[in-house]
FIVEX-839176 format. One record per residue: residue number from 1; residue in three letters; x, y, z of N, C-alpha, C, O in turn. Coordinates in steps of 0.2 Angstrom, whole numbers, plus 5000, padded with zeros to 4 digits. Atoms other than C-alpha are relative to their C-alpha. Layout:
REM FIVEX-839176
+-----+------+------+------+------+------+------+------+------+------+------+------+------+------+
:  nr : rest :  npx :  npy :  npz : capx : capy : capz :  cpx :  cpy :  cpz :  opx :  opy :  opz :
+-----+------+------+------+------+------+------+------+------+------+------+------+------+------+
: NUM :  ALA :    X :    Y :    Z :    X :    Y :    Z :    X :    Y :    Z :    X :    Y :    Z :
...
+-----+------+------+------+------+------+------+------+------+------+------+------+------+------+
***
This chain:
REM FIVEX-839176
+-----+------+------+------+------+------+------+------+------+------+------+------+------+------+
:  nr : rest :  npx :  npy :  npz : capx : capy : capz :  cpx :  cpy :  cpz :  opx :  opy :  opz :
+-----+------+------+------+------+------+------+------+------+------+------+------+------+------+
:   1 :  UNK : 5004 : 4994 : 5000 : 5000 : 5000 : 5000 : 5004 : 5006 : 5000 : 5009 : 5007 : 5004 :
:   2 :  UNK : 4996 : 4994 : 5001 : 5007 : 5017 : 4995 : 4999 : 5005 : 5006 : 4994 : 5005 : 5009 :
:   3 :  UNK : 5000 : 4995 : 4995 : 5011 : 5030 : 5008 : 4998 : 5007 : 4998 : 4997 : 5011 : 5002 :
:   4 :  UNK : 5002 : 4993 : 5003 : 5005 : 5044 : 4997 : 4993 : 4999 : 4997 : 4992 : 4994 : 4993 :
:   5 :  UNK : 5006 : 5000 : 5003 : 4987 : 5047 : 4993 : 4999 : 5006 : 4996 : 5001 : 5012 : 4998 :
:   6 :  UNK : 5002 : 4995 : 5004 : 4981 : 5058 : 4979 : 4993 : 5001 : 4999 : 4989 : 4996 : 4997 :
:   7 :  UNK : 5007 : 4999 : 5001 : 4964 : 5066 : 4977 : 4999 : 5006 : 4996 : 5003 : 5011 : 4996 :
:   8 :  UNK : 5001 : 4994 : 5006 : 4958 : 5077 : 4962 : 4993 : 5001 : 4999 : 4989 : 4996 : 4999 :
:   9 :  UNK : 5007 : 4998 : 5002 : 4943 : 5086 : 4957 : 5001 : 5006 : 4996 : 5005 : 5010 : 4996 :
:  10 :  UNK : 5001 : 4994 : 5004 : 4938 : 5099 : 4944 : 4995 : 5005 : 5003 : 4989 : 5002 : 5004 :
:  11 :  UNK : 5005 : 4995 : 4998 : 4930 : 5115 : 4950 : 4999 : 5006 : 4996 : 5004 : 5009 : 4993 :
:  12 :  UNK : 5001 : 4994 : 5004 : 4922 : 5129 : 4941 : 5000 : 5006 : 5004 : 4995 : 5008 : 5007 :
:  13 :  UNK : 4998 : 4994 : 4996 : 4930 : 5143 : 4950 : 5007 : 5003 : 4998 : 5011 : 4999 : 4995 :
:  14 :  UNK : 4994 : 4998 : 5002 : 4945 : 5154 : 4948 : 5005 : 4997 : 5005 : 5003 : 4995 : 5011 :
:  15 :  UNK : 4995 : 5002 : 4995 : 4962 : 5149 : 4957 : 5000 : 5005 : 5006 : 5000 : 5002 : 5011 :
:  16 :  UNK : 5000 : 4995 : 4994 : 4960 : 5165 : 4968 : 4994 : 4998 : 5005 : 4995 : 4998 : 5011 :
:  17 :  UNK : 5006 : 5002 : 4996 : 4943 : 5159 : 4974 : 5001 : 4994 : 5004 : 4999 : 4993 : 5009 :
:  18 :  UNK : 4998 : 5007 : 4997 : 4949 : 5141 : 4977 : 5005 : 5001 : 5006 : 5004 : 4999 : 5011 :
:  19 :  UNK : 4995 : 4998 : 4995 : 4964 : 5148 : 4986 : 4997 : 5003 : 5007 : 4998 : 5001 : 5012 :
:  20 :  UNK : 5004 : 4997 : 4995 : 4953 : 5159 : 4997 : 4996 : 4995 : 5004 : 4996 : 4995 : 5010 :
:  21 :  UNK : 5004 : 5005 : 4997 : 4942 : 5144 : 5001 : 5004 : 4996 : 5005 : 5002 : 4993 : 5010 :
:  22 :  UNK : 4995 : 5004 : 4996 : 4957 : 5134 : 5007 : 5003 : 5004 : 5006 : 5003 : 5001 : 5011 :
:  23 :  UNK : 4996 : 4997 : 4995 : 4966 : 5147 : 5017 : 4997 : 5006 : 5004 : 5000 : 5008 : 5009 :
:  24 :  UNK : 5004 : 4995 : 4996 : 4953 : 5159 : 5024 : 4996 : 4997 : 5005 : 4992 : 4992 : 5003 :
:  25 :  UNK : 5004 : 5004 : 4995 : 4946 : 5153 : 5041 : 4993 : 5001 : 5000 : 4989 : 4996 : 5001 :
:  26 :  UNK : 5007 : 5000 : 5001 : 4929 : 5160 : 5038 : 4997 : 4996 : 4995 : 4992 : 4993 : 4995 :
:  27 :  UNK : 5002 : 5004 : 5006 : 4928 : 5152 : 5021 : 5001 : 4992 : 5002 : 4996 : 4988 : 5000 :
:  28 :  UNK : 4998 : 5007 : 4999 : 4936 : 5135 : 5027 : 4995 : 4997 : 5005 : 4994 : 4991 : 5005 :
:  29 :  UNK : 5005 : 5003 : 4995 : 4923 : 5134 : 5041 : 4993 : 4999 : 4997 : 4989 : 4996 : 5000 :
:  30 :  UNK : 5006 : 5001 : 5003 : 4909 : 5133 : 5028 : 4999 : 4993 : 4997 : 4994 : 4992 : 4994 :
:  31 :  UNK : 5001 : 5006 : 5004 : 4913 : 5116 : 5020 : 5004 : 4995 : 5004 : 5008 : 4996 : 5008 :
:  32 :  UNK : 4996 : 5006 : 4997 : 4921 : 5099 : 5024 : 4998 : 4999 : 5007 : 4992 : 4998 : 5008 :
:  33 :  UNK : 5001 : 5001 : 4993 : 4922 : 5096 : 5042 : 4998 : 5006 : 5004 : 4997 : 5006 : 5010 :
:  34 :  UNK : 5002 : 4993 : 4998 : 4918 : 5115 : 5045 : 5005 : 5002 : 5006 : 5002 : 5006 : 5010 :
:  35 :  UNK : 4995 : 4997 : 4995 : 4934 : 5118 : 5056 : 5003 : 5006 : 4997 : 5006 : 5005 : 4991 :
:  36 :  UNK : 4996 : 4994 : 5003 : 4941 : 5135 : 5053 : 5007 : 4998 : 5000 : 5010 : 4996 : 5005 :
:  37 :  UNK : 4993 : 5001 : 5001 : 4959 : 5134 : 5046 : 5003 : 5006 : 5000 : 5001 : 5011 : 4997 :
:  38 :  UNK : 4996 : 4994 : 5000 : 4972 : 5147 : 5050 : 5007 : 4999 : 4998 : 5010 : 4994 : 4999 :
:  39 :  UNK : 4994 : 5000 : 5003 : 4987 : 5150 : 5040 : 5004 : 5006 : 5001 : 5001 : 5012 : 5000 :
:  40 :  UNK : 4995 : 4994 : 5000 : 5002 : 5161 : 5042 : 5004 : 4998 : 4993 : 5009 : 4994 : 4993 :
:  41 :  UNK : 4998 : 5002 : 5007 : 5006 : 5160 : 5023 : 5007 : 5002 : 4998 : 5008 : 5006 : 4994 :
:  42 :  UNK : 4993 : 4999 : 5001 : 5025 : 5160 : 5023 : 5004 : 4994 : 5002 : 5001 : 4991 : 5006 :
:  43 :  UNK : 4996 : 5006 : 4998 : 5038 : 5147 : 5024 : 5002 : 5001 : 5008 : 5004 : 5006 : 5010 :
:  44 :  UNK : 4999 : 5000 : 4993 : 5039 : 5142 : 5042 : 4994 : 5002 : 5004 : 4994 : 5002 : 5010 :
:  45 :  UNK : 5006 : 4998 : 4997 : 5022 : 5149 : 5046 : 4996 : 4995 : 5003 : 4996 : 4989 : 5001 :
:  46 :  UNK : 5004 : 5005 : 4996 : 5010 : 5141 : 5058 : 4994 : 4999 : 4996 : 4991 : 5003 : 4992 :
:  47 :  UNK : 5006 : 5003 : 5002 : 4995 : 5131 : 5052 : 4996 : 4997 : 5006 : 4999 : 4993 : 5009 :
:  48 :  UNK : 5004 : 5004 : 4995 : 4981 : 5125 : 5063 : 4992 : 5001 : 4999 : 4990 : 5006 : 4995 :
:  49 :  UNK : 5008 : 5000 : 5001 : 4962 : 5121 : 5063 : 4998 : 4999 : 5007 : 5000 : 4995 : 5011 :
:  50 :  UNK : 5003 : 5000 : 4994 : 4951 : 5123 : 5078 : 4993 : 4997 : 5000 : 4990 : 4997 : 4995 :
:  51 :  UNK : 5007 : 5004 : 4999 : 4936 : 5113 : 5085 : 4995 : 5005 : 5000 : 4996 : 5010 : 5004 :
:  52 :  UNK : 5006 : 4996 : 4999 : 4919 : 5121 : 5083 : 4996 : 4998 : 5006 : 4998 : 4992 : 5009 :
:  53 :  UNK : 5004 : 5002 : 4994 : 4907 : 5121 : 5097 : 4996 : 4994 : 4998 : 4995 : 4989 : 5003 :
:  54 :  UNK : 5003 : 5006 : 5002 : 4897 : 5108 : 5087 : 5004 : 4994 : 5001 : 5002 : 4988 : 5003 :
:  55 :  UNK : 4995 : 5005 : 5000 : 4912 : 5097 : 5086 : 5001 : 4998 : 5007 : 5001 : 4992 : 5009 :
:  56 :  UNK : 4999 : 5002 : 4993 : 4915 : 5098 : 5105 : 4994 : 4997 : 5003 : 4995 : 4992 : 5007 :
:  57 :  UNK : 5006 : 5003 : 4997 : 4897 : 5094 : 5109 : 4999 : 4993 : 4997 : 4997 : 4989 : 5001 :
:  58 :  UNK : 5000 : 5007 : 5003 : 4897 : 5079 : 5097 : 5005 : 4996 : 5004 : 5003 : 4990 : 5006 :
:  59 :  UNK : 4995 : 5004 : 4997 : 4913 : 5073 : 5105 : 4998 : 4998 : 5008 : 4999 : 4993 : 5010 :
:  60 :  UNK : 5003 : 5001 : 4993 : 4906 : 5075 : 5123 : 4995 : 4995 : 5000 : 4995 : 4991 : 5005 :
:  61 :  UNK : 5005 : 5005 : 5001 : 4891 : 5066 : 5118 : 5002 : 4993 : 4999 : 4999 : 4988 : 5001 :
:  62 :  UNK : 4997 : 5006 : 5001 : 4902 : 5052 : 5112 : 5005 : 4997 : 5006 : 5007 : 4992 : 5005 :
:  63 :  UNK : 4996 : 5002 : 4995 : 4912 : 5052 : 5128 : 5007 : 5001 : 5000 : 5011 : 4999 : 5004 :
:  64 :  UNK : 4993 : 4997 : 5000 : 4928 : 5061 : 5124 : 5000 : 5007 : 4999 : 4995 : 5010 : 4997 :
:  65 :  UNK : 5000 : 4993 : 5001 : 4934 : 5078 : 5124 : 5005 : 5002 : 4994 : 5010 : 4998 : 4993 :
:  66 :  UNK : 4996 : 4998 : 5006 : 4942 : 5087 : 5109 : 5005 : 5006 : 5003 : 5003 : 5010 : 5007 :
:  67 :  UNK : 4996 : 4994 : 4998 : 4957 : 5099 : 5111 : 4998 : 5006 : 4996 : 4994 : 5005 : 4991 :
:  68 :  UNK : 5002 : 4994 : 5004 : 4955 : 5117 : 5105 : 5003 : 5000 : 4993 : 4999 : 5001 : 4988 :
:  69 :  UNK : 4997 : 5001 : 5007 : 4967 : 5114 : 5091 : 5000 : 4993 : 4998 : 5002 : 4988 : 5001 :
:  70 :  UNK : 5001 : 5007 : 5002 : 4962 : 5099 : 5081 : 5005 : 4997 : 4995 : 5005 : 4991 : 4994 :
:  71 :  UNK : 4995 : 5002 : 5005 : 4975 : 5099 : 5067 : 5005 : 5006 : 5001 : 5004 : 5012 : 5001 :
:  72 :  UNK : 4995 : 4995 : 5000 : 4992 : 5108 : 5067 : 5005 : 4998 : 4995 : 5005 : 4992 : 4992 :
:  73 :  UNK : 4994 : 5001 : 5005 : 5007 : 5110 : 5056 : 5004 : 5006 : 4998 : 5003 : 5011 : 5002 :
:  74 :  UNK : 4995 : 4994 : 5002 : 5019 : 5122 : 5047 : 4999 : 5000 : 4993 : 4999 : 4996 : 4989 :
:  75 :  UNK : 5000 : 4999 : 5007 : 5018 : 5130 : 5030 : 5007 : 4999 : 4998 : 5012 : 5002 : 5000 :
:  76 :  UNK : 4993 : 5001 : 5003 : 5033 : 5124 : 5020 : 5001 : 5004 : 4993 : 5006 : 5006 : 4992 :
:  77 :  UNK : 4999 : 4996 : 5006 : 5029 : 5133 : 5004 : 4993 : 5003 : 4998 : 4988 : 4999 : 4999 :
:  78 :  UNK : 5006 : 4996 : 5002 : 5015 : 5146 : 4999 : 5001 : 5004 : 4994 : 5005 : 5009 : 4994 :
:  79 :  UNK : 5000 : 4997 : 5006 : 5013 : 5151 : 4981 : 4993 : 5002 : 4998 : 4990 : 4999 : 4993 :
:  80 :  UNK : 5007 : 4998 : 5002 : 4996 : 5160 : 4980 : 4999 : 5002 : 4993 : 5004 : 5005 : 4990 :
:  81 :  UNK : 5005 : 5005 : 4997 : 4985 : 5155 : 4972 : 5001 : 4993 : 4997 : 4996 : 4990 : 4995 :
:  82 :  UNK : 4999 : 5006 : 5004 : 4993 : 5140 : 4964 : 5002 : 4994 : 5005 : 5000 : 4988 : 5003 :
:  83 :  UNK : 4997 : 5006 : 4997 : 5002 : 5129 : 4977 : 5001 : 5002 : 5008 : 5003 : 5007 : 5010 :
:  84 :  UNK : 4999 : 5000 : 4993 : 5002 : 5126 : 4996 : 5002 : 4994 : 5002 : 4999 : 4988 : 5001 :
:  85 :  UNK : 4997 : 5006 : 4997 : 5013 : 5114 : 5005 : 5001 : 5001 : 5007 : 5003 : 5006 : 5009 :
:  86 :  UNK : 5000 : 4999 : 4993 : 5012 : 5111 : 5023 : 5001 : 4993 : 5004 : 5000 : 4988 : 5001 :
:  87 :  UNK : 5000 : 5006 : 4996 : 5015 : 5098 : 5037 : 4993 : 5000 : 5003 : 4989 : 5005 : 5003 :
:  88 :  UNK : 5007 : 5001 : 4998 : 4999 : 5091 : 5044 : 5000 : 4994 : 5005 : 5002 : 4989 : 5004 :
:  89 :  UNK : 5000 : 5005 : 4995 : 4995 : 5082 : 5060 : 4993 : 5000 : 5004 : 4991 : 5006 : 5006 :
:  90 :  UNK : 5007 : 5000 : 4997 : 4977 : 5077 : 5067 : 5001 : 4999 : 5007 : 5005 : 4994 : 5009 :
:  91 :  UNK : 4999 : 5000 : 4993 : 4976 : 5080 : 5085 : 4993 : 4997 : 5004 : 4993 : 4997 : 5010 :
:  92 :  UNK : 5006 : 5001 : 4997 : 4958 : 5074 : 5088 : 5000 : 4993 : 5004 : 4996 : 4993 : 5008 :
:  93 :  UNK : 5000 : 5006 : 4996 : 4962 : 5057 : 5095 : 5008 : 4998 : 5001 : 5012 : 5000 : 4997 :
:  94 :  UNK : 4993 : 5001 : 4997 : 4978 : 5050 : 5104 : 5004 : 4996 : 4994 : 5010 : 4997 : 4994 :
:  95 :  UNK : 4997 : 5004 : 5004 : 4982 : 5038 : 5090 : 5003 : 5004 : 4994 : 5009 : 5003 : 4992 :
:  96 :  UNK : 4997 : 4995 : 5005 : 4984 : 5051 : 5076 : 5004 : 5005 : 5002 : 5009 : 5007 : 4999 :
:  97 :  UNK : 4996 : 4994 : 4997 : 4991 : 5064 : 5088 : 5007 : 4997 : 5001 : 5012 : 5001 : 5001 :
:  98 :  UNK : 4994 : 5003 : 4999 : 5005 : 5051 : 5091 : 5004 : 4999 : 4994 : 5010 : 4998 : 4994 :
:  99 :  UNK : 4996 : 5001 : 5006 : 5010 : 5049 : 5073 : 5004 : 5006 : 4998 : 5003 : 5012 : 5000 :
: 100 :  UNK : 4996 : 4994 : 5003 : 5023 : 5060 : 5064 : 4996 : 5005 : 4996 : 4990 : 5003 : 4993 :
: 101 :  UNK : 5003 : 4996 : 5005 : 5018 : 5075 : 5054 : 5000 : 4997 : 4994 : 5005 : 4994 : 4992 :
: 102 :  UNK : 5000 : 5002 : 5007 : 5013 : 5071 : 5037 : 5001 : 5006 : 4995 : 5000 : 5012 : 4998 :
: 103 :  UNK : 4999 : 4995 : 5005 : 5015 : 5082 : 5021 : 4994 : 5000 : 4996 : 4992 : 4996 : 4992 :
: 104 :  UNK : 5006 : 4999 : 5004 : 5000 : 5089 : 5013 : 5001 : 5006 : 4994 : 5004 : 5011 : 4996 :
: 105 :  UNK : 4998 : 4995 : 5005 : 5001 : 5098 : 4996 : 4993 : 5001 : 4996 : 4990 : 4997 : 4994 :
: 106 :  UNK : 5005 : 4998 : 5004 : 4987 : 5108 : 4987 : 5003 : 5003 : 4994 : 5007 : 5007 : 4994 :
: 107 :  UNK : 4998 : 4997 : 5007 : 4990 : 5111 : 4968 : 4993 : 5002 : 4997 : 4989 : 4999 : 4996 :
: 108 :  UNK : 5006 : 4997 : 5004 : 4977 : 5123 : 4959 : 5003 : 5001 : 4993 : 5007 : 5006 : 4992 :
: 109 :  UNK : 4998 : 4999 : 5007 : 4979 : 5122 : 4940 : 4994 : 5002 : 4996 : 4989 : 4999 : 4996 :
: 110 :  UNK : 5005 : 4999 : 5005 : 4969 : 5130 : 4926 : 4999 : 4994 : 4996 : 5004 : 4991 : 4994 :
: 111 :  UNK : 5001 : 5006 : 5004 : 4961 : 5116 : 4916 : 4997 : 5002 : 4994 : 4999 : 5000 : 4988 :
: 112 :  UNK : 5003 : 4997 : 5006 : 4949 : 5125 : 4904 : 4997 : 5006 : 5002 : 4997 : 5008 : 5008 :
: 113 :  UNK : 5002 : 4994 : 4998 : 4942 : 5142 : 4904 : 4994 : 5000 : 5005 : 4989 : 4997 : 5005 :
: 114 :  UNK : 5004 : 5000 : 4994 : 4934 : 5145 : 4921 : 5000 : 4994 : 5004 : 4996 : 4994 : 5009 :
: 115 :  UNK : 5000 : 5006 : 4997 : 4938 : 5128 : 4927 : 5007 : 4998 : 5003 : 5012 : 4999 : 4999 :
: 116 :  UNK : 4993 : 5001 : 4997 : 4953 : 5123 : 4939 : 5000 : 4992 : 5002 : 4995 : 4990 : 5004 :
: 117 :  UNK : 4998 : 5006 : 4997 : 4960 : 5106 : 4943 : 5003 : 5001 : 5007 : 5008 : 5004 : 5007 :
: 118 :  UNK : 4997 : 5000 : 4993 : 4963 : 5104 : 4962 : 5002 : 4993 : 5002 : 4998 : 4989 : 5002 :
: 119 :  UNK : 4997 : 5006 : 4998 : 4974 : 5091 : 4968 : 5003 : 5000 : 5007 : 5007 : 5005 : 5008 :
: 120 :  UNK : 4997 : 5000 : 4993 : 4978 : 5086 : 4986 : 5004 : 4994 : 4999 : 5002 : 4988 : 4998 :
: 121 :  UNK : 4996 : 5006 : 4999 : 4993 : 5075 : 4988 : 5002 : 5000 : 5007 : 5005 : 5005 : 5010 :
: 122 :  UNK : 4999 : 5001 : 4993 : 4995 : 5068 : 5006 : 5005 : 4995 : 5001 : 5004 : 4989 : 4999 :
: 123 :  UNK : 4994 : 5005 : 4999 : 5012 : 5060 : 5010 : 4999 : 4998 : 5007 : 4999 : 5002 : 5012 :
: 124 :  UNK : 5002 : 5003 : 4993 : 5008 : 5048 : 5025 : 5005 : 4995 : 5003 : 5002 : 4991 : 5006 :
: 125 :  UNK : 4995 : 5005 : 4997 : 5024 : 5039 : 5029 : 5000 : 5000 : 5007 : 5000 : 5005 : 5011 :
: 126 :  UNK : 5000 : 5001 : 4993 : 5023 : 5032 : 5046 : 4994 : 5002 : 5004 : 4994 : 5002 : 5010 :
: 127 :  UNK : 5007 : 4998 : 4997 : 5005 : 5037 : 5049 : 4994 : 4996 : 4998 : 4990 : 4999 : 4994 :
: 128 :  UNK : 5005 : 5004 : 5002 : 4994 : 5023 : 5046 : 4993 : 5002 : 5002 : 4988 : 5001 : 4998 :
: 129 :  UNK : 5007 : 4998 : 4997 : 4979 : 5029 : 5057 : 4998 : 5006 : 4996 : 4992 : 5007 : 4994 :
: 130 :  UNK : 5002 : 4994 : 5004 : 4980 : 5046 : 5048 : 4998 : 4998 : 4993 : 4993 : 5001 : 4990 :
: 131 :  UNK : 5001 : 5002 : 5007 : 4981 : 5037 : 5031 : 4993 : 4997 : 4999 : 4989 : 4999 : 4995 :
: 132 :  UNK : 5007 : 5003 : 5000 : 4965 : 5027 : 5035 : 4995 : 5006 : 5001 : 4990 : 5005 : 4997 :
: 133 :  UNK : 5005 : 4995 : 4999 : 4956 : 5043 : 5041 : 4999 : 5004 : 4993 : 4994 : 5006 : 4991 :
: 134 :  UNK : 5001 : 4995 : 5005 : 4960 : 5054 : 5026 : 4998 : 4996 : 4993 : 4995 : 4999 : 4989 :
: 135 :  UNK : 5002 : 5004 : 5005 : 4956 : 5039 : 5014 : 4992 : 5001 : 5000 : 4989 : 5001 : 4995 :
: 136 :  UNK : 5007 : 4999 : 4999 : 4938 : 5041 : 5021 : 4996 : 4993 : 5000 : 4999 : 4988 : 4997 :
: 137 :  UNK : 5004 : 5006 : 5001 : 4924 : 5029 : 5022 : 4995 : 5001 : 4994 : 4994 : 5006 : 4992 :
: 138 :  UNK : 5005 : 4999 : 5005 : 4911 : 5025 : 5009 : 4994 : 5004 : 5002 : 4991 : 5007 : 4998 :
: 139 :  UNK : 5006 : 4996 : 4997 : 4898 : 5033 : 5020 : 5003 : 5006 : 5004 : 5006 : 5005 : 5009 :
: 140 :  UNK : 4997 : 4994 : 4997 : 4903 : 5051 : 5024 : 4997 : 5001 : 5006 : 5000 : 5006 : 5010 :
: 141 :  UNK : 5003 : 4998 : 4993 : 4892 : 5051 : 5039 : 5003 : 4995 : 5005 : 5001 : 4996 : 5011 :
: 142 :  UNK : 4998 : 5005 : 4996 : 4901 : 5036 : 5047 : 5006 : 5004 : 5004 : 5008 : 5009 : 5002 :
: 143 :  UNK : 4994 : 4997 : 4996 : 4915 : 5039 : 5060 : 5006 : 5001 : 4995 : 5008 : 4997 : 4991 :
: 144 :  UNK : 4994 : 4998 : 5004 : 4930 : 5048 : 5052 : 4997 : 5003 : 4994 : 5001 : 5007 : 4990 :
: 145 :  UNK : 5002 : 4997 : 5006 : 4919 : 5054 : 5038 : 5002 : 4998 : 4993 : 5005 : 4992 : 4993 :
: 146 :  UNK : 4998 : 5002 : 5007 : 4923 : 5054 : 5019 : 5007 : 5002 : 4998 : 5008 : 5001 : 4993 :
: 147 :  UNK : 4993 : 4998 : 5002 : 4941 : 5060 : 5020 : 5000 : 5006 : 4995 : 4996 : 5010 : 4994 :
: 148 :  UNK : 4998 : 4995 : 5005 : 4949 : 5071 : 5007 : 4995 : 5000 : 4994 : 4993 : 5006 : 4992 :
: 149 :  UNK : 5005 : 5000 : 5006 : 4937 : 5065 : 4993 : 4994 : 5004 : 5002 : 4991 : 5008 : 4998 :
: 150 :  UNK : 5006 : 4997 : 4998 : 4922 : 5071 : 5003 : 5002 : 5008 : 5001 : 4997 : 5012 : 4999 :
: 151 :  UNK : 4998 : 4993 : 4999 : 4931 : 5088 : 5008 : 5000 : 5003 : 4993 : 4997 : 5009 : 4992 :
: 152 :  UNK : 4999 : 4997 : 5006 : 4935 : 5091 : 4990 : 4993 : 5001 : 4996 : 4991 : 5006 : 4993 :
: 153 :  UNK : 5007 : 5000 : 5003 : 4917 : 5087 : 4984 : 4996 : 5005 : 5003 : 4992 : 5009 : 5000 :
: 154 :  UNK : 5004 : 4995 : 4997 : 4910 : 5098 : 4997 : 5002 : 5007 : 4998 : 4998 : 5012 : 4997 :
: 155 :  UNK : 4997 : 4994 : 5002 : 4922 : 5112 : 4992 : 4997 : 5002 : 4993 : 4995 : 5008 : 4992 :
: 156 :  UNK : 5003 : 4999 : 5007 : 4916 : 5110 : 4974 : 4993 : 5002 : 5000 : 4991 : 5007 : 4997 :
: 157 :  UNK : 5007 : 4998 : 4999 : 4898 : 5111 : 4979 : 4999 : 5007 : 5002 : 4995 : 5010 : 4999 :
: 158 :  UNK : 5001 : 4994 : 4997 : 4900 : 5126 : 4989 : 5002 : 5006 : 4995 : 4999 : 5011 : 4994 :
: 159 :  UNK : 4998 : 4995 : 5004 : 4910 : 5136 : 4976 : 4996 : 5000 : 4993 : 4995 : 5005 : 4990 :
: 160 :  UNK : 5004 : 5000 : 5006 : 4899 : 5130 : 4961 : 4992 : 5002 : 5001 : 4989 : 5005 : 4997 :
: 161 :  UNK : 5008 : 4999 : 4999 : 4881 : 5131 : 4969 : 4999 : 5005 : 5006 : 4993 : 5007 : 5007 :
: 162 :  UNK : 5001 : 4996 : 4994 : 4884 : 5141 : 4985 : 4997 : 4996 : 5006 : 4995 : 4999 : 5011 :
: 163 :  UNK : 5002 : 5005 : 4995 : 4878 : 5126 : 4995 : 5005 : 4994 : 5001 : 5008 : 4992 : 4997 :
: 164 :  UNK : 4996 : 5006 : 4999 : 4887 : 5112 : 5004 : 4996 : 4994 : 4999 : 4990 : 4994 : 4999 :
: 165 :  UNK : 5003 : 5006 : 5000 : 4883 : 5094 : 5003 : 4996 : 4999 : 5007 : 4998 : 5002 : 5012 :
: 166 :  UNK : 5004 : 5001 : 4994 : 4870 : 5088 : 5016 : 5003 : 4996 : 5005 : 5002 : 4998 : 5011 :
: 167 :  UNK : 4997 : 5005 : 4995 : 4880 : 5074 : 5025 : 5007 : 5001 : 5000 : 5010 : 5003 : 4995 :
: 168 :  UNK : 4993 : 5000 : 4999 : 4897 : 5074 : 5032 : 5002 : 4999 : 5006 : 5008 : 4999 : 5008 :
+-----+------+------+------+------+------+------+------+------+------+------+------+------+------+
***
């Protein structure tokens, strides 16, 4: 099994709009797992995502507590609006939190007029629990959700229709 997972989708949006959706905390809180993502967009800059009140309530109802910061990392490369490379570590459970940082790359490329190809490449060496999580479940509502494929699908829906997918 490969230690690298690649996810790709075509979105009818400009590179600038897609970049904003990925890097702006107010925008990133509107799709996927709805956790605001914060970036210091320079080499060595901080990256983190925070738990929402809804996430905390769900976790409490399931019998565990979430940390305030649920994903952390460092920006390795930022080339707005085309490429973002960062380290990434999920802190929501002890198993993934104990794994090493992984490397996450977003590439945004023009595909045809008004359409961009968005590729997520996630290098997961030494992080089997994180690899299983980002691969996702066939049922996006199951524990762990739909992974990166679902996040990209939700991003596409939001940018193209103004609405997110119903489940996740």
